[in-house]
C-alpha positions as CSV (number, residue, x, y, z in Angstrom):
1,X,0.2,0.3,0.2
2,X,1.3,3.5,-0.9
3,X,2.2,5.5,2.0
4,X,-0.4,8.4,2.2
5,X,3.2,11.0,2.7
6,X,4.7,9.9,-0.1
7,X,1.3,10.5,-1.6
8,X,1.1,14.1,0.0
9,X,4.7,14.9,-1.4
10,X,3.8,13.8,-5.5
11,X,0.9,16.1,-4.7
12,X,2.8,18.9,-3.7
13,X,5.1,18.2,-6.1
14,X,2.3,18.5,-8.7
15,X,0.8,21.2,-7.6
16,X,4.8,22.8,-7.6
17,X,5.3,21.8,-11.0
18,X,1.7,22.7,-12.2
19,X,0.6,26.3,-10.4
20,X,-2.6,27.0,-12.5
21,X,-4.1,23.5,-11.1
22,X,-6.4,23.8,-9.5
23,X,-6.7,21.1,-6.3
24,X,-7.3,22.1,-2.3
25,X,-4.9,19.3,-0.7
26,X,-6.5,20.8,2.5
27,X,-9.5,19.4,1.6
28,X,-10.0,16.0,3.4
29,X,-12.0,14.7,0.7
30,X,-10.4,15.4,-2.2
31,X,-6.9,13.5,-0.9
32,X,-9.0,10.8,-0.3
33,X,-10.8,10.3,-3.5
34,X,-7.3,10.4,-5.2
35,X,-5.4,8.4,-2.4
36,X,-8.3,5.7,-3.7
37,X,-7.0,5.7,-7.4
38,X,-2.8,5.5,-6.5
39,X,-2.8,3.6,-2.9
40,X,-2.7,0.1,-4.1
41,X,0.7,1.5,-6.2
42,X,4.3,0.6,-5.5
43,X,6.8,3.5,-3.6
44,X,9.1,3.0,-7.2
45,X,6.0,3.0,-9.1
46,X,4.1,6.1,-7.9
47,X,7.8,8.5,-7.6
48,X,8.5,6.9,-11.7
49,X,4.6,8.4,-12.0
50,X,4.9,11.6,-10.7
51,X,8.7,12.3,-12.0
52,X,7.4,11.3,-16.0
53,X,4.8,13.3,-15.7
54,X,6.3,16.5,-14.3
55,X,9.0,15.6,-17.1
56,X,6.8,15.4,-19.6
57,X,3.3,16.8,-19.4
58,X,2.2,20.4,-20.6
59,X,-1.1,20.2,-18.9
60,X,-2.4,20.4,-15.4
61,X,-2.8,16.7,-14.0
62,X,-6.1,14.3,-14.2
63,X,-5.4,11.0,-12.1
64,X,-6.4,9.3,-15.9
65,X,-3.7,11.4,-17.1
66,X,-0.9,10.5,-14.5
67,X,-1.8,6.2,-14.7
68,X,-0.5,7.0,-18.2
69,X,2.6,7.1,-17.0
70,X,2.6,4.1,-14.8
71,X,4.7,2.4,-17.3
72,X,7.5,1.0,-14.8
73,X,7.4,-3.0,-14.8
74,X,6.6,-4.5,-11.6
75,X,10.2,-5.7,-9.8
76,X,9.2,-9.6,-10.8
77,X,8.7,-9.2,-14.3
78,X,12.1,-6.4,-14.6
79,X,13.5,-9.4,-12.8
80,X,12.5,-11.9,-15.6
81,X,13.5,-10.1,-18.1
82,X,17.4,-9.5,-17.1
83,X,17.5,-13.1,-16.1
84,X,16.7,-13.8,-19.5
85,X,18.6,-11.6,-20.8
86,X,21.8,-12.8,-19.5
87,X,20.4,-16.3,-20.7
88,X,20.6,-15.6,-23.9
89,X,23.8,-13.3,-23.5
90,X,25.3,-16.4,-22.1
91,X,24.3,-18.6,-25.4
92,X,24.9,-16.4,-28.0
93,X,29.1,-16.1,-26.2
């Protein structure tokens, strides 16, 4: 489950990066609606998503827009891919 402090920090980065974004981060209901959509993300994936959005987008964030940047593969897939690539290199050597 996504750490709430990391979540709030991510939203604050978005607020700082998109000064015309009209989200009330002091409203507990608003925060709960947004957190509900991201609470099952891993910390690394959430941070990667926030940074990707900030670095590449020019429009204010939406939940759907942020989820388009949820592109970090799960650790198990990354590990499997690395193992498969290592095996392929060893076979080709």
